[in-house]
C-alpha positions as CSV (number, residue, x, y, z in Angstrom):
1,M,-13.7,-9.2,9.8
2,I,-11.6,-6.9,7.3
3,G,-12.5,-3.3,7.2
4,I,-11.7,-1.2,4.1
5,V,-11.0,2.4,4.8
6,D,-13.4,4.7,3.0
7,Y,-12.1,8.3,2.5
8,K,-13.5,8.9,-0.9
9,M,-10.2,8.3,-2.6
10,G,-9.8,4.5,-3.1
11,N,-10.6,1.8,-5.6
12,L,-12.9,0.3,-3.0
13,A,-15.0,-1.8,-5.2
14,S,-12.2,-3.7,-6.9
15,V,-10.5,-4.3,-3.7
16,Q,-13.7,-5.6,-2.0
17,N,-14.4,-7.7,-5.3
18,A,-10.9,-9.3,-4.9
19,F,-11.7,-10.5,-1.4
20,S,-15.1,-11.7,-2.4
21,K,-13.4,-14.0,-5.0
22,L,-11.6,-15.5,-1.8
23,G,-14.7,-15.9,0.0
24,E,-13.8,-13.3,2.5
25,E,-16.4,-10.7,3.7
26,T,-15.3,-7.1,3.9
27,V,-16.9,-3.9,5.0
28,V,-16.2,-0.4,3.2
29,E,-16.1,1.7,6.4
30,S,-16.6,5.4,6.5
31,N,-17.0,5.8,10.3
32,P,-13.7,6.4,12.1
33,E,-15.1,5.3,15.4
34,K,-15.8,1.8,13.9
35,L,-12.3,1.0,12.7
36,K,-11.1,-0.4,15.9
37,E,-13.9,-3.0,15.6
38,Y,-12.2,-4.8,12.7
39,D,-9.7,-7.6,12.9
40,K,-7.7,-6.2,10.0
41,L,-7.6,-2.9,8.0
42,I,-7.0,-2.2,4.3
43,L,-6.0,1.4,3.4
44,P,-6.6,1.7,-0.4
45,G,-5.8,4.8,-2.4
46,V,-5.8,6.3,-5.8
47,G,-4.8,9.9,-6.7
48,A,-2.5,12.5,-5.0
49,F,-0.9,12.2,-1.7
50,G,-1.9,15.7,-0.4
51,D,-5.5,15.2,-1.4
52,A,-5.6,11.9,0.2
53,M,-4.4,13.4,3.5
54,E,-6.8,16.2,3.4
55,H,-9.6,13.6,2.9
56,L,-8.2,11.6,5.8
57,K,-8.4,14.7,7.9
58,E,-11.8,15.6,6.6
59,Y,-13.3,12.3,7.5
60,N,-11.5,12.1,10.9
61,M,-9.5,9.1,10.0
62,I,-6.0,10.2,10.8
63,D,-6.2,9.4,14.5
64,A,-8.4,6.3,14.0
65,I,-5.9,4.7,11.6
66,K,-2.9,5.5,14.0
67,E,-4.9,4.0,17.0
68,F,-5.6,0.9,14.8
69,A,-1.9,0.5,13.9
70,Q,-1.0,0.8,17.5
71,S,-3.4,-2.1,18.5
72,K,-1.0,-4.5,16.6
73,K,-3.8,-5.7,14.4
74,P,-2.7,-6.1,10.6
75,I,-3.1,-3.2,8.5
76,L,-2.2,-3.2,4.6
77,G,-1.9,-0.2,2.5
78,I,-2.2,-0.4,-1.2
79,C,-0.6,1.7,-3.7
80,L,-1.2,5.4,-2.5
81,G,-2.6,4.0,0.7
82,M,1.0,2.5,1.2
83,Q,2.6,5.7,0.6
84,L,0.3,7.5,3.1
85,L,1.9,5.2,5.9
86,F,5.3,7.0,5.5
87,E,6.4,10.4,7.0
88,S,6.1,12.7,4.0
89,S,5.7,13.2,0.3
90,E,7.0,15.7,-2.3
91,E,4.0,15.1,-4.7
92,F,2.8,18.6,-5.7
93,G,4.6,20.2,-2.7
94,E,5.6,18.9,0.8
95,H,2.8,16.9,2.6
96,E,3.0,15.2,6.0
97,G,2.0,11.6,6.1
98,L,0.6,9.2,8.8
99,G,4.3,8.6,10.0
100,L,3.7,5.0,11.0
101,I,6.8,3.8,8.8
102,K,10.1,5.6,8.5
103,G,10.5,7.0,4.9
104,H,9.5,9.5,2.4
105,I,7.9,9.4,-1.1
106,K,9.6,11.0,-3.9
107,A,9.1,11.1,-7.6
108,F,11.1,8.8,-10.1
109,D,14.3,10.4,-10.8
110,E,14.5,9.9,-14.6
111,S,18.1,11.3,-14.7
112,K,19.1,8.0,-13.1
113,F,17.4,5.8,-15.4
114,S,19.6,3.2,-17.1
115,E,17.5,3.5,-20.2
116,P,14.6,5.7,-21.5
117,L,11.4,4.8,-19.7
118,K,7.9,6.3,-19.5
119,V,6.6,7.8,-16.1
120,P,4.2,7.0,-14.6
121,H,5.6,3.5,-14.2
122,M,2.4,1.6,-15.4
123,G,1.9,-2.1,-16.2
124,W,3.2,-5.5,-15.2
125,N,6.6,-5.8,-13.5
126,R,8.5,-8.2,-11.2
127,M,8.9,-7.8,-7.5
128,F,11.8,-9.4,-5.9
129,T,10.7,-10.4,-2.4
130,K,12.0,-11.3,0.9
131,E,10.6,-13.9,3.1
132,H,7.4,-12.7,4.7
133,P,3.9,-14.1,5.5
134,L,2.4,-11.8,2.8
135,F,4.3,-13.7,0.2
136,E,4.1,-17.2,1.3
137,G,3.6,-19.6,-1.6
138,L,4.8,-17.1,-4.1
139,D,8.0,-17.4,-6.2
140,E,10.8,-14.8,-5.4
141,N,10.1,-13.3,-8.7
142,H,6.7,-12.7,-9.7
143,Y,4.8,-10.1,-11.8
144,L,2.3,-7.7,-10.3
145,Y,0.4,-4.7,-11.7
146,F,1.8,-1.1,-11.0
147,V,0.5,2.3,-11.6
148,H,2.5,5.0,-10.0
149,T,4.8,8.1,-10.4
150,F,6.2,8.3,-6.9
151,H,8.0,5.8,-4.8
152,I,9.4,5.0,-1.3
153,T,13.0,6.4,-0.4
154,G,14.7,6.2,2.9
155,A,13.0,3.2,4.4
156,D,14.8,1.2,6.9
157,E,16.4,-1.9,5.5
158,K,14.6,-4.2,7.9
159,D,11.2,-2.8,6.9
160,I,11.9,-3.5,3.1
161,I,10.3,-6.8,2.1
162,G,9.9,-6.2,-1.7
163,E,11.9,-4.2,-4.4
164,T,11.2,-3.7,-8.1
165,E,13.4,-2.5,-11.0
166,Y,12.2,0.4,-13.2
167,G,15.0,2.5,-14.3
168,Y,16.6,1.6,-11.0
169,K,15.8,-0.5,-8.1
170,F,13.0,1.0,-5.7
171,T,11.2,-0.2,-2.6
172,S,7.9,-1.6,-3.6
173,A,6.7,-3.5,-0.3
174,V,7.3,-2.8,3.4
175,A,6.4,-4.5,6.6
176,H,7.0,-2.8,10.1
177,D,5.4,-5.1,12.6
178,N,1.9,-5.3,11.9
179,I,1.9,-2.4,9.4
180,M,2.3,-3.5,5.9
181,G,2.3,-1.9,2.4
182,I,2.4,-2.8,-1.1
183,Q,3.0,-0.4,-4.2
184,P,1.4,-2.6,-6.8
185,H,-2.3,-3.3,-6.9
186,P,-2.8,-6.9,-5.8
187,E,-6.6,-6.6,-6.9
188,K,-5.4,-6.2,-10.5
189,S,-2.6,-8.6,-10.4
190,H,-4.7,-11.9,-11.0
191,E,-3.3,-15.0,-9.2
192,N,-0.3,-13.5,-7.5
193,G,-2.4,-10.5,-6.3
194,L,-5.1,-12.7,-4.9
195,K,-2.5,-15.0,-3.2
196,I,-1.1,-11.8,-1.3
197,L,-4.5,-10.9,-0.2
198,E,-5.3,-14.5,0.8
199,N,-2.0,-14.4,2.9
200,F,-3.2,-11.2,4.5
201,I,-6.5,-12.9,5.4
202,K,-4.5,-15.6,7.2
203,L,-2.4,-13.2,9.3
């Protein structure tokens, strides 16, 4: 059974609907004590990093998520949920993250853009992927749907499994043992996104 962490800051219905299309039952879970009962966990997220961490704290989810990650069962962060897996973010001040993966979240540096582009990065873009079970059956270059202003920096090279070009190359997917994260929204990315979620089910 897959649990979707409910801390009042995620696109829960669309994520759950995507799994339903794949015939997979999920539970939107707001009780931190029950997280350990699931085989796999999804950490969604929409909004600001600092607000999200405050919500996780308010709903007593921080320790529960860390304990789940330590259990070696698969956990997947999506968009802001992925960013929360890292050590810190500079979004509207400095905020501590869950610290499950090495790296930090910073805003796009528009001074480094090779051409004028709008921020936030919004819409369809390619993700260049490394070999990983999440991407089984996908072409190396496939389009996924992005909506974000901040991105990962300083991740270990061995943890990076996907990169995307927007002004410059940035990390858009990571995997550290059982802890995984993707910046784009698979639930909004049609066939390619559903394939990623299907691969997560099979882990």
